C-alpha positions as CSV (number, residue, x, y, z in Angstrom):
1,M,109.9,64.1,79.7
2,T,113.0,65.5,78.1
3,E,110.8,67.5,75.8
4,Q,109.3,69.4,78.8
5,V,112.7,70.5,80.3
6,D,112.3,74.1,79.3
7,R,108.5,74.1,79.6
8,W,107.9,73.9,83.4
9,S,108.3,77.6,83.9
10,L,105.3,78.1,81.6
11,W,103.1,76.6,84.3
12,A,104.1,79.2,86.9
13,P,101.5,81.9,85.8
14,V,98.9,79.1,85.6
15,A,99.6,78.1,89.2
16,F,99.6,81.8,90.2
17,G,96.2,82.3,88.5
18,V,94.8,79.2,90.2
19,G,95.7,80.7,93.5
20,C,94.0,84.0,92.5
21,A,90.9,82.1,91.4
22,V,90.7,80.1,94.6
23,Y,90.7,83.3,96.6
24,L,88.0,84.9,94.4
25,G,85.9,81.8,94.7
26,L,85.8,81.6,98.5
27,D,82.5,82.1,100.3
28,R,84.0,84.0,103.2
29,E,86.7,86.7,103.2
30,P,90.0,85.3,104.8
31,M,91.8,87.3,107.4
32,G,94.7,89.4,106.5
33,W,97.2,87.2,108.4
34,V,96.3,84.3,106.0
35,A,97.8,86.3,103.1
36,A,101.0,87.0,105.1
37,G,101.3,83.4,106.1
38,F,100.8,82.1,102.6
39,L,103.3,84.5,101.3
40,G,105.9,83.4,103.8
41,L,105.1,79.8,103.1
42,S,105.6,80.3,99.4
43,I,109.0,81.8,100.0
44,G,109.9,78.9,102.2
45,L,108.8,76.4,99.5
46,V,111.0,78.1,96.9
47,I,114.0,78.0,99.2
48,A,113.3,74.3,100.0
49,A,113.0,73.5,96.3
50,Q,116.5,75.0,95.7
51,R,118.4,73.6,98.7
52,A,116.7,70.4,99.7
53,P,118.0,67.2,98.1
54,L,114.8,66.5,96.0
55,R,114.1,65.0,92.7
56,R,113.5,67.5,89.9
57,E,109.8,66.7,89.7
58,A,109.3,67.2,93.4
59,A,111.2,70.5,93.3
60,I,109.0,71.7,90.4
61,L,105.8,70.8,92.3
62,L,107.0,72.8,95.3
63,V,107.7,75.8,93.1
64,L,104.3,75.6,91.5
65,L,102.7,75.3,94.9
66,A,104.6,78.4,96.0
67,F,103.3,80.3,93.0
68,A,99.7,79.2,93.8
69,L,100.1,80.4,97.4
70,A,101.6,83.7,96.2
71,G,98.7,84.2,93.8
72,F,96.2,83.7,96.7
73,S,98.2,86.2,98.9
74,T,98.5,88.8,96.0
75,A,94.7,88.7,95.5
76,K,94.0,89.2,99.1
77,L,96.5,92.1,99.4
78,R,95.0,93.7,96.3
79,T,91.5,93.5,97.9
80,M,92.8,95.2,101.0
81,A,94.6,97.9,99.0
82,V,91.6,99.0,96.9
83,A,89.0,98.9,99.8
84,G,86.8,102.0,99.7
85,P,83.4,103.4,100.7
86,V,80.3,101.8,99.2
87,A,77.1,103.9,98.9
88,P,74.1,102.6,100.8
89,A,70.8,102.0,99.1
90,L,69.0,105.3,99.6
91,A,65.2,105.4,99.6
92,S,64.9,108.8,98.0
93,P,66.9,110.8,95.4
94,V,69.9,112.7,96.6
95,E,71.8,115.7,95.2
96,V,75.3,114.9,94.0
97,E,78.1,117.3,93.2
98,A,80.9,115.7,91.3
99,W,83.7,116.0,88.8
100,V,83.1,114.1,85.5
101,V,86.1,111.8,85.2
102,D,85.2,110.0,82.0
103,V,82.3,109.1,79.7
104,A,81.6,105.4,79.8
105,S,80.2,103.2,77.1
106,P,76.4,103.2,76.9
107,G,74.6,100.4,78.7
108,A,72.2,97.8,77.4
109,G,69.3,100.1,78.3
110,G,70.7,103.0,76.3
111,G,71.5,106.5,77.6
112,S,74.8,108.1,78.3
113,R,76.9,106.8,81.3
114,I,79.5,108.9,83.0
115,I,82.0,108.2,85.7
116,L,82.0,110.7,88.5
117,A,84.4,111.6,91.3
118,P,81.9,112.8,94.0
119,I,82.6,116.1,95.8
120,R,79.5,116.0,98.0
121,I,76.5,113.7,98.3
122,D,73.6,114.8,100.4
123,G,73.2,112.7,103.5
124,L,76.6,111.0,103.3
125,S,79.7,112.0,105.3
126,P,83.0,112.4,103.5
127,E,84.1,109.0,105.0
128,M,81.0,107.3,103.5
129,T,81.3,109.0,100.1
130,P,82.4,106.7,97.3
131,T,85.6,107.4,95.4
132,R,83.9,106.9,92.1
133,M,80.3,106.6,90.9
134,R,78.8,105.5,87.6
135,V,75.6,107.4,86.7
136,T,73.2,106.9,83.8
137,L,71.8,110.0,82.2
138,R,68.5,110.6,80.6
139,T,70.2,112.8,77.9
140,E,72.1,111.4,75.0
141,T,74.7,114.1,75.1
142,P,76.9,113.8,78.3
143,P,79.1,116.5,79.8
144,E,82.7,116.3,78.8
145,P,85.4,114.9,81.1
146,G,86.7,117.6,83.5
147,A,83.4,119.3,83.9
148,A,81.9,119.8,87.4
149,V,78.2,119.1,87.7
150,R,75.3,118.9,90.1
151,L,72.5,116.4,89.5
152,L,69.6,114.7,91.4
153,T,70.3,111.0,91.4
154,L,68.7,107.7,92.6
155,L,71.8,106.2,94.3
156,N,72.5,102.5,95.0
157,P,75.5,100.3,95.7
158,P,76.9,98.5,92.7
159,P,74.4,95.9,91.5
160,A,74.4,92.2,92.4
161,P,74.3,89.5,89.7
162,A,71.3,89.5,87.5
163,S,70.7,85.8,88.4
164,P,72.4,83.4,90.9
165,G,75.9,82.6,89.8
166,T,76.2,85.0,86.9
167,Y,78.5,87.9,86.2
168,D,79.0,90.1,89.3
169,F,79.4,93.7,88.4
170,A,79.8,94.6,92.0
171,R,83.1,92.7,92.2
172,D,84.5,94.5,89.1
173,A,83.3,97.8,90.5
174,Y,85.0,97.1,93.8
175,Y,88.4,96.7,92.2
176,E,87.8,99.8,90.0
177,S,86.9,101.8,93.2
178,I,83.3,102.4,91.9
179,G,81.3,102.5,95.1
180,G,77.9,103.5,93.8
181,V,75.7,103.5,90.7
182,G,72.9,105.9,90.0
183,F,70.2,107.1,87.6
184,A,70.0,110.8,87.1
185,L,66.6,112.3,87.4
186,T,67.7,115.8,86.3
187,P,70.1,117.0,83.6
188,P,73.6,117.8,84.8
189,E,74.0,121.4,85.9
190,A,77.4,123.0,85.7
191,I,78.9,124.2,89.0
192,T,82.1,126.0,90.0
193,P,83.8,123.9,92.8
194,P,87.3,124.2,94.3
195,A,90.2,122.9,92.3
196,P,90.5,119.1,92.1
197,P,93.4,117.2,93.5
198,G,96.4,116.9,91.2
199,R,96.1,113.3,90.3
200,L,92.4,113.7,89.5
201,A,93.1,116.8,87.4
202,L,95.7,114.9,85.4
203,E,93.3,111.9,84.8
204,M,90.5,114.2,83.7
205,G,92.8,116.2,81.5
206,I,93.9,113.0,79.7
207,N,90.3,111.9,79.3
208,A,89.2,115.3,78.0
209,A,91.9,115.1,75.4
210,R,90.7,111.6,74.4
211,W,87.1,112.8,74.3
212,S,88.1,115.7,72.1
213,L,90.0,113.5,69.8
214,G,87.1,111.1,69.5
215,Q,84.7,114.0,68.6
216,R,87.1,115.2,65.9
217,I,87.3,111.8,64.4
218,V,83.5,111.5,64.3
219,E,83.2,115.0,62.8
220,S,85.8,114.1,60.2
221,M,84.5,110.7,59.2
222,G,80.8,111.0,60.0
223,P,78.7,108.9,62.5
224,E,78.5,105.8,60.4
225,T,82.3,105.1,60.4
226,G,83.6,107.6,62.9
227,G,82.0,106.0,65.9
228,L,83.7,102.7,65.3
229,A,87.0,104.6,64.5
230,A,86.7,106.5,67.8
231,A,86.1,103.3,69.7
232,M,89.3,101.7,68.3
233,V,91.4,104.8,69.1
234,M,90.0,105.9,72.5
235,G,88.5,102.7,73.7
236,N,85.0,104.2,74.2
237,Q,81.8,103.0,72.4
238,A,79.8,106.1,73.2
239,F,79.9,107.2,69.6
240,V,79.1,103.8,68.0
241,P,75.5,103.4,66.8
242,P,73.7,100.7,68.9
243,E,72.7,98.7,65.8
244,Q,76.3,98.6,64.7
245,I,77.4,97.2,68.0
246,E,74.8,94.5,67.8
247,D,75.8,93.6,64.3
248,M,79.5,93.3,65.4
249,R,78.5,91.1,68.3
250,A,76.2,88.9,66.2
251,S,78.8,88.4,63.5
252,G,81.7,87.5,65.9
253,L,83.6,90.7,65.2
254,A,82.9,92.4,68.5
255,H,86.6,92.1,69.5
256,M,87.3,94.8,67.0
257,I,85.3,97.4,68.9
258,S,87.3,97.2,72.1
259,I,91.0,97.8,72.2
260,S,92.7,94.4,72.4
261,G,95.8,92.5,71.5
262,L,94.9,92.8,67.8
263,H,94.9,96.6,67.9
264,M,98.1,96.8,69.9
265,A,99.8,94.3,67.6
266,I,98.8,96.2,64.5
267,V,99.8,99.7,65.8
268,G,103.0,98.4,67.5
269,G,103.9,96.2,64.5
270,F,103.2,99.0,62.0
271,V,105.4,101.5,63.9
272,F,108.1,98.8,64.3
273,A,108.1,98.0,60.6
274,A,108.1,101.6,59.5
275,V,111.0,102.6,61.8
276,R,113.0,99.6,60.8
277,V,112.6,100.4,57.1
278,G,113.5,104.0,57.8
279,V,116.7,103.1,59.6
280,A,117.6,100.7,56.8
281,A,117.0,103.4,54.2
282,W,119.6,105.7,56.0
283,P,122.9,103.9,55.4
284,W,124.8,106.2,57.9
285,L,122.4,105.3,60.7
286,A,122.1,101.7,59.7
287,L,125.8,101.2,60.1
288,R,125.9,102.6,63.6
289,V,122.8,101.3,65.4
290,S,120.7,98.1,65.4
291,G,117.6,99.0,63.3
292,K,115.7,96.2,64.9
293,K,116.4,97.4,68.5
294,V,115.6,101.0,67.6
295,A,112.4,100.0,66.0
296,A,111.5,98.0,69.1
297,L,112.2,101.0,71.3
298,V,110.0,103.2,69.2
299,G,107.3,100.5,69.0
300,L,107.4,100.3,72.8
301,A,106.8,104.0,73.0
302,A,104.0,103.7,70.5
303,V,102.3,101.0,72.6
304,G,102.6,103.2,75.7
305,A,101.1,106.2,73.9
306,Y,98.3,104.1,72.5
307,L,97.6,102.9,76.0
308,V,97.3,106.4,77.3
309,V,95.0,107.5,74.4
310,S,92.8,104.5,75.0
311,G,92.2,105.4,78.6
312,A,94.0,102.2,79.8
313,P,90.9,99.9,80.1
314,P,91.7,96.4,81.3
315,P,91.8,94.8,77.8
316,A,94.2,97.5,76.4
317,E,96.4,97.3,79.5
318,R,96.7,93.5,79.1
319,A,97.5,93.9,75.4
320,A,100.1,96.7,76.1
321,I,101.9,94.5,78.7
322,T,102.0,91.6,76.2
323,A,103.3,93.8,73.4
324,S,105.8,95.4,75.7
325,V,107.2,92.1,76.7
326,A,107.6,91.2,73.0
327,F,109.4,94.4,72.2
328,A,111.6,94.0,75.3
329,A,112.5,90.5,74.1
330,V,113.7,92.1,70.8
331,I,115.8,94.6,72.7
332,F,117.5,91.9,74.8
333,D,118.0,89.6,71.9
334,R,115.3,87.1,72.8
335,R,112.5,85.7,70.7
336,A,109.8,88.3,70.4
337,I,106.9,85.8,70.1
338,S,107.2,82.9,72.4
339,L,105.2,81.1,75.1
340,H,107.8,82.1,77.6
341,G,107.2,85.8,76.8
342,L,103.4,85.2,77.0
343,A,103.8,83.5,80.4
344,L,105.8,86.5,81.6
345,A,103.1,88.9,80.4
346,A,100.4,86.9,82.0
347,L,102.3,86.8,85.3
348,I,102.8,90.6,85.2
349,V,99.1,91.2,84.5
350,L,98.1,88.9,87.4
351,L,100.5,90.6,89.8
352,I,99.0,94.0,89.0
353,H,95.4,92.8,88.7
354,P,94.9,89.4,90.2
355,E,91.1,89.8,89.9
356,A,91.5,89.6,86.1
357,V,91.7,85.8,86.3
358,A,87.9,85.8,86.7
359,E,87.3,88.2,83.7
360,A,86.1,86.9,80.3
361,G,88.5,89.3,78.5
362,F,91.6,88.0,80.3
363,Q,90.6,84.4,79.8
364,M,89.8,84.8,76.1
365,S,92.8,87.0,75.2
366,F,95.4,84.7,76.8
367,A,93.8,81.5,75.7
368,A,93.7,82.8,72.1
369,T,97.3,84.1,72.2
370,A,98.6,80.9,73.8
371,A,96.9,78.9,71.1
372,L,98.3,81.0,68.3
373,V,101.8,80.9,69.6
374,A,101.6,77.1,70.0
375,L,100.3,77.0,66.4
376,A,103.3,79.0,65.3
377,E,105.6,76.6,67.1
378,A,104.0,73.6,65.4
379,W,103.6,75.1,62.0
380,P,105.7,73.2,59.4
381,R,108.5,75.0,57.7
382,V,108.1,74.4,54.0
383,I,111.3,74.1,52.0
384,R,111.0,75.8,48.6
385,E,113.3,75.7,45.6
386,I,115.4,78.8,45.3
387,S,115.4,78.6,41.5
388,A,111.6,78.4,41.1
389,P,110.1,81.1,38.8
390,W,108.7,84.1,40.7
391,P,105.0,83.4,39.6
392,I,105.3,80.0,41.3
393,R,106.9,81.5,44.4
394,L,104.1,84.2,44.5
395,I,101.4,81.5,44.3
396,Q,103.2,79.4,47.0
397,T,103.5,82.4,49.3
398,C,99.8,83.4,48.8
399,L,98.7,79.8,49.5
400,T,100.9,79.7,52.6
401,W,99.5,83.0,53.9
402,F,95.9,81.9,53.2
403,A,96.5,78.6,55.0
404,A,98.1,80.3,57.9
405,S,95.3,82.9,58.2
406,L,92.6,80.1,58.0
407,A,94.5,78.0,60.7
408,A,95.0,81.1,62.9
409,S,91.4,82.1,62.8
410,F,90.2,78.5,63.4
411,V,92.6,78.0,66.3
412,A,91.8,81.4,67.9
413,G,88.1,80.7,67.5
414,M,88.3,77.3,69.0
415,A,90.4,78.6,71.9
416,T,87.9,81.4,72.7
417,G,84.8,79.4,71.9
418,P,84.3,77.9,75.4
419,F,84.5,81.3,77.0
420,A,82.1,82.9,74.5
421,L,79.6,80.1,75.1
422,Q,79.8,80.2,78.9
423,H,79.9,83.9,79.4
424,F,77.7,85.2,76.5
425,N,75.6,82.2,75.4
426,R,76.0,83.1,71.8
427,M,77.8,81.4,68.9
428,A,78.3,83.4,65.7
429,T,77.7,80.8,62.9
430,Y,79.6,82.9,60.4
431,G,82.2,84.2,62.8
432,L,85.1,82.3,61.2
433,A,84.3,83.5,57.7
434,A,83.7,87.1,58.9
435,N,87.0,87.2,60.7
436,L,88.9,85.8,57.8
437,A,87.4,88.5,55.5
438,A,87.8,91.3,58.0
439,S,91.3,90.5,59.3
440,P,93.4,91.7,56.2
441,I,91.2,94.8,55.9
442,S,91.8,95.6,59.6
443,S,95.5,94.8,59.6
444,F,96.7,96.4,56.3
445,L,94.2,99.2,55.7
446,M,92.0,100.3,58.6
447,M,94.3,100.3,61.7
448,P,97.5,101.7,60.1
449,A,95.5,104.5,58.4
450,L,93.6,105.1,61.7
451,A,96.8,105.3,63.7
452,I,98.3,107.9,61.3
453,G,95.0,109.8,61.3
454,A,94.8,109.9,65.1
455,V,98.3,111.3,65.3
456,L,97.7,113.9,62.6
457,T,94.1,115.0,63.6
458,P,95.2,117.3,66.5
459,L,97.6,118.9,64.0
460,G,94.8,119.4,61.4
461,G,96.1,116.9,58.8
462,G,94.2,113.7,59.7
463,D,91.4,113.9,57.1
464,L,93.0,111.9,54.3
465,P,94.2,108.9,56.4
466,L,90.9,108.9,58.3
467,M,89.1,108.8,55.0
468,V,91.2,105.8,54.0
469,S,90.5,104.2,57.3
470,G,86.8,104.9,56.8
471,W,86.9,102.7,53.6
472,G,88.1,99.8,55.7
473,I,85.5,100.4,58.4
474,S,82.7,100.6,55.9
475,A,83.9,97.2,54.4
476,I,84.0,95.7,57.9
477,T,80.6,97.0,59.0
478,T,79.1,95.7,55.7
479,L,80.6,92.3,56.4
480,A,79.2,92.4,60.0
481,E,75.8,93.4,58.8
482,M,75.7,90.5,56.2
483,A,77.0,87.9,58.7
484,A,74.7,89.2,61.5
485,H,71.5,89.0,59.4
486,A,72.2,85.8,57.4
487,P,69.9,82.9,58.1
488,G,70.9,81.1,61.3
489,A,73.5,83.7,62.1
490,N,73.4,83.2,65.9
491,L,72.9,80.1,68.0
492,L,71.7,80.6,71.6
493,I,73.4,78.1,73.8
494,A,72.8,77.5,77.5
495,S,75.7,77.8,80.0
496,A,77.4,74.7,81.2
497,P,77.9,74.0,85.0
498,N,80.4,76.2,86.7
499,W,83.1,73.5,86.8
500,A,83.2,73.2,83.0
501,L,84.9,76.5,82.2
502,P,87.9,76.1,84.4
503,T,88.2,72.6,83.1
504,A,88.2,73.8,79.5
505,F,90.7,76.5,80.3
506,L,93.2,74.0,81.8
507,G,92.6,71.7,78.9
508,I,93.4,74.4,76.4
509,L,96.5,75.4,78.3
510,W,97.6,71.7,78.5
511,M,97.3,71.4,74.7
512,C,99.3,74.6,74.2
513,L,102.0,74.2,76.8
514,W,102.7,70.5,76.7
515,R,104.9,69.0,73.9
516,G,104.3,65.7,72.2
517,P,101.3,63.5,71.6
518,V,100.4,63.6,75.3
519,R,99.1,67.2,74.7
520,W,96.0,65.7,73.0
521,L,94.9,64.4,76.4
522,G,93.7,67.9,77.0
523,L,91.3,67.9,74.2
524,P,88.3,66.3,76.1
525,L,88.9,68.8,78.9
526,A,89.0,71.7,76.4
527,L,85.6,70.6,75.1
528,A,84.1,70.5,78.6
529,V,81.8,73.5,78.0
530,S,80.4,71.9,74.9
531,L,80.1,68.4,76.2
532,A,78.9,68.9,79.8
533,P,75.2,68.3,80.4
534,R,73.2,71.5,80.9
535,P,71.7,72.2,84.4
536,E,68.0,72.0,85.0
537,V,66.1,75.1,83.8
538,P,64.4,76.9,86.7
539,T,60.6,77.4,86.5
540,L,60.8,81.0,87.7
541,W,63.2,83.9,88.1
542,V,62.6,86.8,90.5
543,A,64.6,90.0,90.5
544,G,66.4,91.0,93.6
545,D,64.0,93.8,94.4
546,G,60.9,91.9,93.2
547,A,60.3,94.4,90.4
548,Q,60.5,91.9,87.6
549,L,59.7,88.2,87.0
550,A,60.4,85.8,84.2
551,V,58.6,82.4,83.7
552,H,60.0,79.4,81.8
553,H,57.7,78.4,79.0
554,G,59.1,75.9,76.4
555,D,62.2,77.5,74.8
556,Q,61.1,81.0,75.9
557,A,61.2,83.1,79.1
558,I,58.0,85.2,79.5
559,L,58.8,88.6,81.1
560,L,55.8,89.7,83.2
561,R,56.8,93.3,83.0
562,P,58.2,93.7,79.4
563,D,58.8,97.5,79.8
564,V,60.6,97.5,83.2
565,K,64.1,96.3,84.1
566,R,64.4,93.9,81.2
567,F,68.2,93.4,81.5
568,G,68.1,90.9,84.4
569,G,65.4,88.8,82.9
570,E,67.0,88.8,79.5
571,R,70.4,87.8,80.9
572,W,68.8,85.0,83.0
573,A,66.9,83.7,80.0
574,Q,70.0,83.6,77.8
575,R,72.0,81.8,80.4
576,Y,69.6,78.9,80.2
577,G,69.3,79.0,76.4
578,L,65.9,80.6,76.5
579,V,64.6,83.3,74.2
580,P,63.4,86.3,76.3
581,N,59.9,87.1,75.1
582,E,58.6,90.6,75.8
583,D,55.4,90.2,73.8
584,E,52.5,91.3,76.0
585,A,50.2,89.1,73.9
586,L,52.0,85.9,75.0
587,R,52.1,87.1,78.6
588,D,48.4,88.0,78.6
589,A,47.5,84.5,77.3
590,F,48.7,83.1,80.7
591,Y,48.5,86.0,83.1
592,V,46.1,88.7,84.0
593,C,48.1,91.9,84.5
594,D,47.5,95.5,85.2
595,R,49.7,98.4,86.4
596,W,50.2,96.9,89.9
597,T,49.6,93.2,89.8
598,C,49.9,90.0,87.8
599,R,47.8,86.9,88.5
600,P,48.0,83.5,86.8
601,K,45.3,81.9,84.7
602,A,44.6,78.2,85.1
603,D,46.9,77.1,82.3
604,A,49.8,79.4,83.2
605,P,53.3,77.7,83.1
606,A,53.9,78.8,86.7
607,Q,51.3,79.6,89.3
608,V,52.9,82.9,90.4
609,A,51.3,86.2,91.4
610,A,53.1,89.5,91.8
611,Y,52.4,92.9,93.3
612,W,54.6,95.7,91.9
613,G,53.7,98.6,94.2
614,R,56.1,99.8,96.9
615,R,53.4,100.1,99.5
616,V,51.7,97.1,101.2
617,P,48.6,96.1,99.3
618,D,45.2,96.4,101.1
619,R,43.5,93.3,102.5
620,E,41.3,92.7,99.5
621,A,44.1,92.9,97.0
622,L,46.3,90.7,99.1
623,A,43.6,88.1,99.6
624,A,43.1,88.0,95.8
625,L,46.8,87.5,95.3
626,C,47.0,84.7,97.9
627,A,44.0,82.9,96.4
628,S,45.3,83.0,92.9
629,A,48.8,81.4,93.0
630,E,51.2,79.0,94.8
631,V,54.0,81.6,94.8
632,I,53.4,85.3,95.7
633,V,56.0,88.0,95.1
634,V,55.5,91.4,96.8
635,R,58.0,94.2,96.8
636,P,57.2,95.6,100.3
637,D,57.5,93.7,103.5
638,L,54.6,91.4,104.6
639,P,54.0,90.2,108.1
640,Q,54.7,86.6,109.0
641,G,51.9,84.2,108.3
642,T,50.6,86.1,105.3
643,C,49.1,83.7,102.7
644,P,49.2,80.5,104.8
645,G,50.4,77.4,102.9
646,K,51.8,79.6,100.1
647,I,55.4,80.6,99.2
648,V,55.8,84.3,99.8
649,L,58.8,86.4,98.7
650,S,58.7,89.9,100.0
651,G,60.9,93.0,100.6
652,T,63.4,92.2,103.3
653,E,64.1,88.7,102.2
654,L,64.6,89.7,98.6
655,Q,66.9,92.5,99.6
656,A,68.9,90.3,101.9
657,R,69.2,87.2,99.6
658,G,69.2,88.8,96.1
659,T,67.8,87.3,93.0
660,A,66.0,84.0,93.2
661,E,65.5,81.0,90.9
662,L,62.6,78.7,91.8
663,Y,62.3,75.1,90.7
664,R,59.1,73.1,90.8
665,S,59.5,69.4,91.1
666,N,57.1,66.7,89.9
667,S,55.8,66.3,93.5
668,A,54.6,69.9,93.3
669,E,57.3,71.1,95.8
670,W,59.2,74.3,95.3
671,R,62.8,74.9,96.0
672,A,64.7,78.2,95.7
673,R,68.3,79.1,94.8
674,W,69.4,82.5,96.0
675,G,72.0,84.8,94.4
676,Q,73.4,86.2,97.6
677,D,74.0,82.7,99.0
678,L,76.3,81.9,96.0
679,R,78.2,85.1,96.3
680,G,79.2,84.5,99.9
681,H,80.2,87.2,102.4
682,R,82.9,89.2,100.6
683,P,83.9,92.9,100.6
684,W,82.0,93.5,97.3
685,T,78.8,91.7,98.4
686,W,78.1,93.5,101.7
687,G,76.1,96.3,100.2
688,S,75.1,95.3,96.6
689,G,71.8,96.7,95.3
690,P,69.4,95.3,92.7
691,A,70.7,93.8,89.6
692,D,69.7,96.8,87.5
693,D,70.3,100.5,88.1
694,E,67.4,101.7,86.1
695,P,64.5,103.3,88.0
696,G,61.8,100.9,89.0
């Protein structure tokens, strides 16, 4: 236990995060006094641990319990602080007047997406008007941030999960103050409203400058490389061609698109090294100041500037906090890269955004960083002969760097693997090789040149460094294309049960934070996502508004409406390791479908019939549906007793209970699993709409 004397503090952010996760996982929202009580109790436990005559181990457990209670309280207080209006599901389009706050990355269905600050929404009072909205446009060219627009929109609350137990956009939207989503039916029309509030004007001004910088980069470099460069500078994928995004994802290089720890480390490290060399090259200054500390201060400023330029999305904010802690450690004569510094950064992130503990980006970034720092601690220090000839020293150095790069990529890949499998159901077969090849290009060519180009572009001198950066981007996109289209490039893997991912996370942390051979006890836990048996695959999936169905058939999921609201069905299929099939020929082999209905044939994999219209079908059509299947899905409400002896899912029930998964047992009995039942009764679940904001 003596090896762990200085390691107990590393578990404080873990305990804090567990408290946050417990809060987010509750079925019912706790009362506000619970947060106050837990916070007071945590303070009492810390005082008791300091003053009571306890063994060291008991005192440590009390402190960790105090951090867990504080995490729970912080999450509850954060939820109360960000509470805001949520738009109701409106039956007809409404006219919206709003400021364009930012241009968001395009969604899976294509089309530009913008973030709006509503000024007025027809039919909603100011008290019911959301603070922010996300709207998908029909046009590919969005209005710039800072513009004031009017548009006709189909408005809904933030969407519920695409299938029971999956990613909940409504929860993320709640903490981002996005109270509504919409699909624009008309192009944005410019208006002249009153002046915006000061804080909103500042936010839009920054975003307008970012958008202008992104446009200049794309104009200078061209769309093939400029889109990816703009994404790395301003954190927005709006300029990146969709096929390029897909190649980056399929090759395991998608982390390069969004601003993350890698980008912050490269930019901050490049500035740090350049300033330190500059100070050393000026003897007068080098004798009077600490070049290392001056470089750390300038690096800290560079990280802050990069965060502002990127728009401060959650990944960039986490990376900036981690980099800032490292530079602060240099300033205060501490180790810049250490597990204690990482623990402090994680604690700061969770104090500001306790909901981040449930986000894939937070989990992957801190798991990977912890694994890399632990690797650095355990990496053997090779003793070399001083008198060895320089060619031998050069070969030794190259071999060491190659081994370190290989080990770092392998360790980071293994640490993030469980999260990629559980959240995205995709494993890039050639991801390790692609990252090994792309890492030096990104670190030594692309990002430094891009950082210089981004600074000089507003001054008119960024063309040359952007051209150099373009060479690196071209090399990386070529690597991505090769890895994405190689045979067996991607493996589709079903998600493990929900308990597996937290188990794997704790196992990875145990291996990183514990010293000695006992750390390997965490290995079976770290492999929980890979080793856990997969849950039973449902027979049928029904969208929350009844507008789409997917049927399990072998290793595929047949979408009954291939051209409507595909996202939910595709996401459900991938979660269970199924290939979403949108081929109408396969559907027509088992189902008879027209514009309004689908009815099963005798050999259909699931005896389900559906009616897509919004109005109640006439008696003849309804009788035909009831006679054709065991399960009938109808979008409008049906009276009680319709289709006796059959399972009927209709309007009100679907809207109230969300998406559904239906299982058919060998005894021909059906059982259902509802999305809303798993979400519980929380502030972000009270008004969630369908799992897709496309028009249906």
